[in-house]
C-alpha positions in Angstrom: 99.9 63.7 96.8 101.7 67.0 99.6 99.2 68.4 101.9 97.3 71.3 100.6 98.6 74.8 102.5 96.6 76.6 104.8 96.4 80.4 103.8 94.5 83.1 106.2 93.9 86.5 104.7 92.6 89.1 106.9 91.7 92.3 105.4 90.3 95.7 106.3 88.6 96.7 102.7 87.0 95.9 99.5 90.1 97.0 97.6 92.5 95.0 99.9 90.5 92.2 100.3 91.0 91.7 96.4 94.4 92.4 96.6 95.2 89.9 99.8 93.2 87.2 98.1 94.8 87.4 94.4 97.8 87.8 96.4 97.3 84.9 98.3 96.7 83.1 95.0 100.2 83.8 93.7 102.0 83.3 96.7 100.6 80.0 97.0 98.5 78.2 94.2 97.1 75.2 95.9 95.7 76.4 99.3 92.8 75.6 101.8 91.6 80.0 101.6 90.1 80.9 104.8 89.4 85.1 104.7 88.7 87.5 107.7 87.7 90.8 107.3 88.6 93.3 109.8 86.0 94.7 112.1 85.9 98.9 111.2 84.2 101.4 109.4 85.6 100.6 105.8 84.1 96.6 106.5 83.3 95.5 103.0 79.5 94.8 102.2 78.5 91.8 100.6 77.6 93.6 97.3 81.0 94.8 97.5 82.6 91.4 98.1 80.4 90.1 95.4 81.6 92.9 93.0 85.7 91.9 93.6 84.4 88.2 92.9 87.3 86.3 95.2 85.3 83.9 97.1 86.9 82.3 100.4 86.6 79.1 101.2 85.1 80.2 104.9 84.8 84.1 105.8 84.5 85.9 109.0 84.3 89.2 110.5 86.3 89.6 113.1 88.9 92.0 115.5 92.7 92.4 115.8 92.5 90.1 119.1 90.0 87.6 118.0 92.1 87.4 114.5 95.3 86.7 116.8 92.9 83.9 118.6 92.5 82.4 115.6 96.2 82.2 114.7 96.9 80.7 117.7 94.4 78.2 117.6 94.6 76.9 114.1 97.8 76.2 112.4 97.7 78.4 109.5 101.0 78.2 107.0 100.4 81.7 105.7 98.7 84.8 106.9 98.7 87.4 104.5 97.8 91.0 106.1 95.9 92.9 103.6 95.4 96.4 105.7 96.1 99.8 107.1 99.9 100.6 108.0 98.5 100.6 111.9 96.5 97.2 111.6 99.4 95.5 109.9 102.1 96.7 113.1 99.3 95.3 115.9 99.5 92.4 114.1 102.9 91.7 114.3 103.2 92.3 117.6 100.3 90.3 118.2 102.4 87.7 116.8 105.5 88.6 118.8 103.6 88.3 121.9 102.3 84.6 120.9 105.4 83.5 119.6 108.4 85.2 121.3 111.0 82.7 120.8 112.0 80.5 117.4 108.7 78.4 116.7 107.1 77.5 114.6 104.3 80.0 112.9 102.9 81.1 110.2 105.2 82.8 107.3 103.7 86.6 107.3 103.4 88.2 104.6 102.2 92.3 103.7 101.8 95.0 101.2 100.1 97.4 99.6 97.3 97.6 97.0 98.3 99.9 94.5 99.8 103.1 94.2 102.1 104.7 97.0 102.4 108.0 96.8 101.8 109.6 100.4 103.1 108.5 104.1 106.1 105.9 102.5 108.1 106.3 105.4 105.3 106.2 107.9 103.4 103.0 106.3 106.3 101.2 105.5 107.6 101.4 109.1 104.1 99.8 110.6 105.0 97.2 108.2 108.3 96.3 109.2 108.4 93.3 111.2 106.9 90.9 108.5 108.9 87.8 106.5 107.5 89.4 103.3 107.0 93.3 102.4 105.6 93.0 98.9 106.6 95.9 96.4 104.5 96.1 92.8 107.7 97.2 91.0 111.1 97.3 90.6 110.8 101.2 91.5 108.6 100.8 94.9 111.3 97.9 95.7 114.0 100.4 95.7 112.2 103.1 97.6 111.0 100.5 100.1 114.9 99.2 101.1 116.3 102.9 101.0 113.3 103.3 103.6 114.9 100.5 106.0 118.2 100.9 105.8 117.6 104.4 106.2 116.7 104.0 109.7 118.9 101.2 110.0 116.0 98.3 109.8 116.8 94.8 108.0 115.4 95.4 104.3 115.6 91.3 103.7 111.9 91.0 103.7 111.4 93.7 100.7 110.3 91.3 97.5 109.6 92.9 94.2 106.4 91.2 92.6 103.3 93.1 90.5 100.1 93.8 91.0 98.3 90.5 91.4 95.1 91.7 89.4 97.0 93.1 86.4 95.4 90.7 83.7 92.5 90.9 80.8 92.8 91.1 77.3 95.1 93.1 75.0 93.1 96.7 74.3 91.6 96.7 70.7 90.1 99.8 69.2 86.4 99.7 69.3 86.1 99.2 65.4 82.1 99.4 64.6 81.4 99.6 68.5 80.6 102.8 70.2 84.3 104.2 71.6 83.6 104.3 75.2 85.8 106.7 77.7 85.8 105.5 81.5 86.2 108.4 84.1 87.5 105.8 86.9 86.6 108.2 90.1 88.1 107.9 93.6 86.4 108.3 97.0 89.0 110.7 98.3 90.9 112.3 95.5 89.8 115.6 95.1 88.2 115.7 98.4 86.3 119.1 97.8 82.9 118.9 96.4 83.7 122.0 94.5 86.6 119.8 92.7 84.2 116.7 92.5 81.9 118.6 90.9 84.1 120.3 88.3 85.5 116.9 87.3 82.4 115.2 86.8 80.7 118.2 84.9 83.6 117.8 82.3 83.0 114.5 81.9 79.7 115.4 80.7 80.8 117.8 78.7 82.9 115.6 76.9 80.0 113.4 76.4 78.0 116.4 75.0 81.3 117.5 72.6 81.1 113.6 71.6 77.1 112.2 71.0 78.5 109.6 69.1 81.1 108.4 72.3 79.9 106.3 75.4 81.3 108.1 78.9 80.8 105.8 82.0 81.4 107.6 85.6 82.5 104.1 87.3 81.8 104.2 90.7 83.7 102.5 93.7 80.7 102.1 96.4 76.5 102.9 96.8 76.1 105.9 99.2 76.3 104.4 103.1 79.0 102.4 101.9 82.8 102.6 102.7 86.0 101.6 100.9 90.0 101.9 102.0 89.1 105.8 101.7 86.6 107.8 102.7 84.1 109.4 100.7 82.5 112.6 101.8 81.3 114.0 98.7 79.7 110.8 96.4 79.3 111.4 92.7 76.5 109.9 92.6 74.9 112.7 94.4 77.1 115.6 92.6 75.6 113.8 89.2 72.0 114.4 90.7 73.0 118.8 90.5 74.7 118.3 87.2 73.3 121.7 85.2 71.0 120.4 82.6 71.7 116.3 84.1 73.6 113.9 82.4 73.8 114.0 78.9 71.6 109.8 77.5 75.6 109.1 76.7 76.9 109.4 80.3 75.8 107.5 82.7 77.1 105.9 86.2 78.2 102.0 86.5 79.5 99.9 89.2 81.3 96.5 88.8 84.4 94.5 88.6 86.9 96.9 87.0 88.2 94.2 84.6 85.0 93.6 83.1 84.4 97.4 82.5 88.3 97.9 81.1 87.1 95.0 78.5 84.8 97.2 76.8 86.9 100.8 77.2 89.0 102.8 74.6 90.0 105.5 77.0 90.7 105.4 80.9 90.7 108.7 82.7 91.4 109.0 86.1 92.9 111.6 88.8 95.6 108.7 90.3 93.4 105.9 90.6 95.1 102.3 90.6 93.1 101.4 88.0 95.1 103.6 85.4 97.7 100.5 85.9 95.1 97.7 85.0 94.2 100.3 81.5 97.9 100.7 81.1 98.6 96.8 81.5 96.3 96.0 79.0 97.5 99.4 76.4 94.0 101.0 76.6 94.9 104.8 75.9 95.0 106.4 79.8 94.9 109.7 80.6 96.2 111.0 84.1 94.0 114.3 84.5 96.0 117.5 85.2 93.0 120.0 85.0 93.2 120.5 88.9 97.3 120.5 88.5 100.2 117.5 89.4 100.2 117.9 93.0 101.2 115.2 95.5 97.8 115.4 97.7 95.9 114.3 94.3 98.5 111.3 93.5 98.9 112.2 90.0 102.9 113.3 90.1 103.4 109.3 90.3 103.0 109.7 87.0 105.8 112.2 85.7 107.0 110.3 83.1 104.0 108.0 82.3 103.5 110.1 78.8 99.9 109.9 79.9 99.5 113.5 82.1 96.6 114.9 80.0 93.9 117.4 80.8 90.0 117.5 79.3 90.8 120.4 77.0 93.2 117.8 75.5 90.8 114.7 75.8 88.1 116.7 74.5 90.3 117.7 71.4 90.9 114.0 70.2 94.0 113.3 72.4 94.4 109.7 73.1 97.6 109.4 75.6 99.9 106.2 75.6 102.0 104.7 78.4 106.1 105.3 77.9 107.6 102.2 77.8 110.5 102.6 80.4 108.4 104.0 82.9 106.1 101.3 82.3 108.7 98.9 83.0 109.8 100.5 86.0 106.5 100.6 87.7 105.7 97.0 86.9 103.2 97.8 84.8 103.8 95.0 82.0 102.4 94.9 78.5 99.2 92.2 78.3 100.3 89.3 76.4 98.7 88.6 73.5 97.6 85.6 71.2 101.0 85.5 69.9 102.3 84.6 73.3 100.7 81.6 74.0 97.5 83.4 76.1 94.2 84.7 75.5 91.8 87.2 77.6 89.7 84.7 79.5 92.6 83.0 81.0 93.8 86.6 82.1 90.9 87.1 83.8 90.8 83.7 85.6 94.1 84.4 86.8 94.0 87.9 87.6 97.2 88.8 85.6 98.9 88.4 82.1 100.2 84.8 82.2 102.8 82.8 80.1 100.2 80.5 79.0 102.1 77.3 79.8 102.3 77.4 83.9 99.6 80.3 84.2 101.6 82.3 86.5 102.5 86.2 86.0 104.9 86.7 83.7 107.0 90.1 83.1 108.6 91.6 80.1 111.2 89.0 79.5 108.8 86.5 80.5 109.8 85.6 84.1 107.3 84.7 86.4 106.6 88.0 88.1 106.3 86.0 91.3 108.8 83.6 91.4 111.4 84.7 94.5 108.3 85.7 96.6 107.0 81.9 96.2 110.8 80.5 96.8 110.9 82.8 99.8 107.8 81.3 101.2 108.5 77.8 100.2 112.0 78.1 102.1 110.7 79.6 105.3 107.6 77.2 105.2 110.6 74.3 104.7 111.9 75.7 108.0 111.1 73.8 111.4 111.2 77.4 113.0 110.9 80.6 112.6 112.2 83.8 114.5 109.8 85.8 116.7 108.6 88.7 114.5 110.6 91.6 115.2 109.2 94.9 114.2 111.1 98.2 113.9 109.0 100.6 116.2 109.0 99.0 119.6 108.7 100.5 123.4 112.3 101.9 122.7 112.2 103.2 119.5 108.9 104.5 119.2 107.8 105.1 122.8 105.1 107.9 122.1 104.1 106.1 119.4 103.7 102.4 119.2 101.2 102.5 122.4 98.5 104.2 121.0 98.5 102.4 117.5 98.3 98.9 119.9 95.8 100.5 122.1 93.1 101.2 119.2 93.5 97.6 118.4 92.7 97.0 122.0 96.1 95.2 122.5 98.6 96.2 125.7 102.1 97.5 124.7 103.1 94.4 124.6 101.3 92.9 121.8 98.8 91.4 124.3 94.9 91.3 123.9 93.3 94.1 126.4 91.2 92.1 129.1 87.6 91.4 127.1 89.4 92.1 123.8 88.5 88.6 122.8 85.3 87.9 122.5 84.9 83.8 123.2 82.1 82.8 120.5 81.3 79.6 122.4 78.4 80.2 125.1 76.8 83.1 123.0 73.6 82.3 121.8 72.5 82.8 118.3 70.1 85.6 118.9 72.5 87.4 121.1 75.0 87.3 118.3 72.8 88.3 115.9 71.5 91.4 117.9 75.3 92.4 118.3 75.8 92.1 114.2 72.6 94.1 114.1 73.4 97.1 116.7 77.3 97.2 114.4 75.5 97.7 111.1 73.8 100.6 113.2 76.7 101.9 114.1 78.5 102.0 110.9 75.3 103.3 109.2 75.4 105.9 111.8 79.0 107.0 111.5 78.6 106.8 107.5 76.0 109.4 107.6 78.2 111.6 110.0 80.3 111.4 107.0 78.9 111.9 104.1 76.0 113.9 105.0 76.5 115.7 108.7 80.2 116.7 108.2 80.1 118.3 104.9 77.0 120.8 106.2 79.2 121.3 109.5 82.1 122.0 106.7 80.4 124.4 104.7 78.8 126.0 107.3 81.9 126.5 109.2 83.0 128.6 105.6 80.4 131.1 105.9 
């Protein structure tokens, strides 16, 4: 019996942990899974990890330098970097310093957790150097290759896949149960207090106009928690100031998005990746235009989707449906139903639509969406040695940019850890480790308080 492959996932937020862990399952279905959380402002809490619902055999919180020491010491077959671009770049340069010549090293994989609507060139070039850069759709794969080829960089790593968490049973109309509308909010879109209050009040107004409907405000995090993006204006606090309060049929909810979608009849959002999950299941989905269609909001990504709508239109009964051509280009595949040999329970277990026989993610033609990526990984694993990682950004191509990125992760310009960056665990007492952990949590709490309480007040004072 072949030995199980060892896979490590390094993530820096709850959503990226979900993407990284499920991507690892797709690429190496039978593996030993070790998880690492990159220490920082968005390190997820135990509650957030529990809500995601993906568990590792072992989970540790590390710095970039500590992670590099780990992958040098332990022989991992595949490393999935579910991180922001700068952190990916730091790990790639750290790996280059560890293996400056062809050697037996882990396959390095990275990508994006959802909709890519901003900083396309910057984010992609910071990810260049990984063995696989996953694209969630044909549309994204074309854009990614164009960026790399445009600067003369090798684009062979770009690999078309699909979002690993698309899944769940196809939509069935409410029937006798209450019609449920879910407003999937985002931590930083829109960012102003006035715009966020407006959207919340419109959701509450929709509930008042339709007392026979349940309107759920699906929240990403609790006050004091952080996600991929900073949330300066939590909807929980804005809800306390809605004139007249939220109506009885409108409430705030948490939980796994897939489970929330199980009972959803209309998904409303500005530009959340939840829209893609909803469209995959053929749930009526609205991308709000109330605040305009703007790059800053990310809703421009949905041009041509057939889902752009305003609260006024939704109040009048509109139930938008996705355009099939747009859905196919975006890798948002129709969820297989009973006639295709699978059911909702199987989908939820794997996190994607399946073909029923193999349990693998499938596209509209029935092909495995991860087959090419899996074959690439298998080929790299079969090689005796892999070349040293070769990121586009070097001290020659970006001498004024790269050193600062590496320094933020306590790495020298050549990718080696700065003195004291990798703190050895051996020799440190349990009390000292516990004290250090409490101090980190206190520092994070102070930072989050500053972002969500102090910063908005200072900003308002500055506008007087």
